[in-house]
Steps between C-alpha positions, in 0.01 A plus 500: 500500500763667708796723444803603695436841643572742775148417613363160603363280219225639282147389580305506179122535482349222292145619528446817290171571671662529842578869467606535863806278446600598147846654507717541193718195444809710440510599867596231753297519818643493849252273669620534858733706710850367532511307173781725374693497825723212392616705204591788727665274755732356238692825516634427847746239381587708194569805716741300713678367194532849355669627813766228476543504122839588343538836335563363152433175318766318305450444132389145423753254380535479125382849425836662440614219270196496277542595138242769502647666805845509349389599157619175339348338198194284515526126508256220476323286249329692225658830597247552777634727771323470837419826677543339839287622790792531731673743264210734447468558875814394677708667235299815538799711598695384193194567288471861615877542459479408131205730455695792646792429266263492208343831597836672537711334232456694175790323328288192425235625255484158334389348827226759520374410154512128574315552823218683322455198275483267797255725682267490202536123462504351850143590606362322192739210538397442862166362384678228301744369760519343841431764769839447661712469186580702190553341159794707382491346153157644429603835641817495291302410192264791545761754599773366269740507794744233602356290779836507678461871578137479607569417868687824555239702313222339700687557823532870426154546357265325739454810713421704190249238390329516836484878494380511141206269554427585863183693421365208295589255774345699784141444389542124470693493825211621716293182495791255520737682729703275728289200400790260525628641828205354690530158333875472443668182616531482875846352466617804307452749781864479607563818306286777358657480154403135456128562544452700181156627403402471136310784343308465171643715225375479144461134418773370727662563836758757608685477831541805720688567823320453829564858600330632186207265553447610859527866404239462227280296735515772762426768241208304361362436848509872574320577175225252578471618860475866402250409231258370762446856617338588170252213512141578598417384850142421409389185327644152544622387160681815395795466737546135594710409197741787571536394861575149380781617273649711777483215751671270249793730434554566870481125561791443264696796627457394863597137433793613290655702782429216743674235295799711404539732796865414560614582147286812477641618829870430445541561126231754417476692827136427578390722790270381774275800451446383140366169630286695744361707215391186314336361814332836563353503150368147550342610827337792320365265234338282764356802683348651186366162399336482842342840438363380167377160620425562872655164591696531825734212412674732254544748784677230700734433207585871479580491870735202448716688251499826694595314817784324315643838397505616860619170642795475261577872518510546124483878539741518792782648288288734291626800698863408424442521125477880529201507267189678618272303267595178680395651830168601344450140385565386854252748649233404249554135583438574868180692421367212287595241761313697766182503289515122454559445872209729584264301282626176655466651851863439593503806721807415704705482181336821376630690802849358446492602134383851589796541738740378231341724238537797735874434533549452127314822419723686745812352337368580153421863577824563691721341233349630178284797609246407231210704373250233605593488868175677594299243306668212680436666834133526407495131408638416843244722673219341296587146600540595867160672497350201322626259768361725773158518336494124454550449874183663633442205733792286616448138604756411765671177587527403867846659507357824353649441156260588217339225295427553133161383379399395153160613373481306176213262446555155652289219647520693827332806352270352233144525636260211443198529279191291447504388140249626250463429130488875435847568642655469158738798474874504571726801530736498201618857435588777749591863444649675805531878469684705762475878465471629856724806501595516869541129565840343572644306210812319391599392152166605350307303761275696734414344833146422383632332185751303705227368728257412224769312306545261790128476571436379145773234495514149639768393742744270315408142586835418655463801732162411654669391821733800512264787562745668736869572477520339845208403718463263796122503466327182383356495152139610460234268369384608153150630437219270407308212636666182369256238393198728506304474180490807282827656616805566285805360673783749538779452253280295265502697179500399137828460315532853369723799544576550868444877501288725281697714260571853624592834346661759727473868406657778705355843423411410141341720241134444427585349163725244669222400739258450212754306291581261784132461584429415138786250497372326812150506353629336183693229686203391713408136438150363530366542854790730583467820703697825492594687820578872493659645814537879522696677773483863394423854601152626423417722206200703606239654276388861516177435310207627705232307312643166387320334212736223396578282802794350316695825464339791683582377853876475450725197538855414607828641373735264322789748498571860595277770358641666191213711371437726797435801277190347341277468804180494295608185318503145628830394656690310230693285747200390704347155480123548507244229575378540144841391371429153641169450319649317198677251727176390668445271202692240702489419875661796678599536866603856600672613821537878540705646785467877472350806663255513208422129481122521534455635145569146371180365655298618201655274233207336317488139381419567137611156385361286781842371608599463868624828647608574858656821632663533843561861607711632785376762748535849355593659833745408775461591868735780610695264726612294198553770238866551585574136414344492154842512332569154650227346288123488492311344791247344261772321302661391826173331599496314167866403547513405870176544699661441839779752432239760402297422812803551726589820316150640558541430871844665521681171561850517355633167632353168605657176631484199272276296733246783509520536124425131447206516738361814334544346157267221606229764565550637148486148355172434677362833373593418141353150520174633646485784247547251216209293632275806535607627160384193310179465701388863475312638203827580320560124497181440303548479126323752281595738221676733745689235699847636427627417847407134472685457171816668635484319834641173367844651436738483797643850454171677434329317786781605733465866395123493551520345847776737609286787374222377729746487792612857423144628487397332827812619687471862384126502570565399864809720552436825687746701288323406176145598587343649191413342164779689324756302701369163382557327167234437240435236240287462191272308488429573868542210741205429733556666835266304724598163355873564477663835585310550827450138590535451879731199474756699300480797735552277804813347344648847444422607856649175636816573305515850646453363851780249453735782394374715788385778267127461563469871584570588136170340400139580574303320765210278405238764580682756283494285189237619254 
């Protein structure tokens, strides 16, 4: 079952039990990047035709001589008068002319009375006749008018009929709008007026002008698009049907302007910025659908439409319209395009877009002197600061040009694992909360959120061999030991959703955090796990003698403090460890990056379900405190271990050949840590073996092994001497068997020696 759509064909789930692949059938799925590109590319030829099109179109032959156009009497067997298609549209100017005469001519009251009779009769009569003809005898019989005068009355009254019943028609129009435009005869596309859409009205069909149809389509599309803002972001079933309806209407609207661009341009004055607005809305739909599904293919589709707007310069003449709101649309488009490019790691294009946005903001403020010029300047400063913070360590090409790296999960970064029957959990739901007050952010994405989003996504399959924007280095061999019994081959995963579902919350209220947690908890399938990531400022307790470990030690702030006057009361906008107790009924994996993270180590396992908590260091050495606004070091280790290692050693740039060599050290560390992990006591199954059950999931295993790398590096680093500078986890990992194992320490020291930063780390005799 397939349908024509803006999106590639719908893939329907036939197995109701496969919850990972169930997506509402009303929403067609883009299954791969580039599937919609042919639809966009069709505009090239249309654009060229529009530029060479004549200013006006001649009326079709036969129109002026038709009886209905001239007001003559009806002819034909049985007194049936055909309301020909070509008259209703190609005679549109004559039609409006008669209507104007009727509105202004008060000397023809009889015509008014006769018209009222026809208006009351025609809608009922339409259900009894052929859709493209009108049986004047039946109308005459009901109205007691002579059928010879009906053509003139109908000519004059059609506009009134349409206006009178427009409100009734609009509701039925929504689901069938432009249905015939997409399937009209291909041989009829020589003129817009020939390809007439048919819209259900009552029991029959009423024909309307193409301009009216497109206007209503655009209005309906805006209503549906704006309605998406009111939908809850949590849950899966609540919003998919609405997205499907919105995609459908934009599909028809987009194809309509593609097929009839020449007529819309020459006769109805279609502006290029209007086409750009449609494409921009489609790009927004794809981006928000990516946010709700976490599938990066939708992000690629959003990029395709945004890139088409820029490539075809749809907003190039927005400044000449002398309308400030058009310039605001253009600026917002640039901001959205930058976010998409950031997530796709197209950094070269990001820098070009920032330069263009800077120029457009300058033009906007100098031309209109708007009230929001300060806000747009802040937006520009935010994105520039965000780019700077994202470039802590630059990997350089041989010609000193920077290379952009991708840090999504791929066969190159998926660590191997020795199979066990107890590794039965998979990560299904993720809640990412970013509330760090001083951290750089852009478009409600803090740097920590931005990094964790990519860490918890898979690289699109077609992009496995395109890790860099440009790189002469040979491809790395993926992890694993092919052919060795007991190892999961990289890339071999069951047919399920590519990425776990994510919720992103920027400085939410406590109630929002709990609602989204409850939603993710509810959506968990069997053997599914929930991940909670918190990047927040600490909320410290003033209780001298704590009794309740869940609330008396403080927590993390979800948003700014609002109840500063009531110091004796608990902070209302603080997430306490005790708030997570109800959610431990299902497997829960918690990552806390805060200066009060250690309070979450006391969460009990009341319900016997797997529970793991990774906690960042609570203190930062003085040498690194000035850089905390660029993102947390702990999250950077979870995102890109080698980048964090270089940052700790004050390396701001590294050649690509050194990077590749150093990455091999990290790969060896992760492989060895995975082996030690499963063979230590945490790899033995018992009632408390939470680690073993989580270790079978690619994402959770990667986080655990990168946590081990972080702990070993900071333990050996001279600047991080002191337990307060090291992370913690609950349950505790064995130190002798894992965290302080000599083989792991030697790999870290070998990496430091290769980068010539061995002096930053302790000597062998200094290691505890």
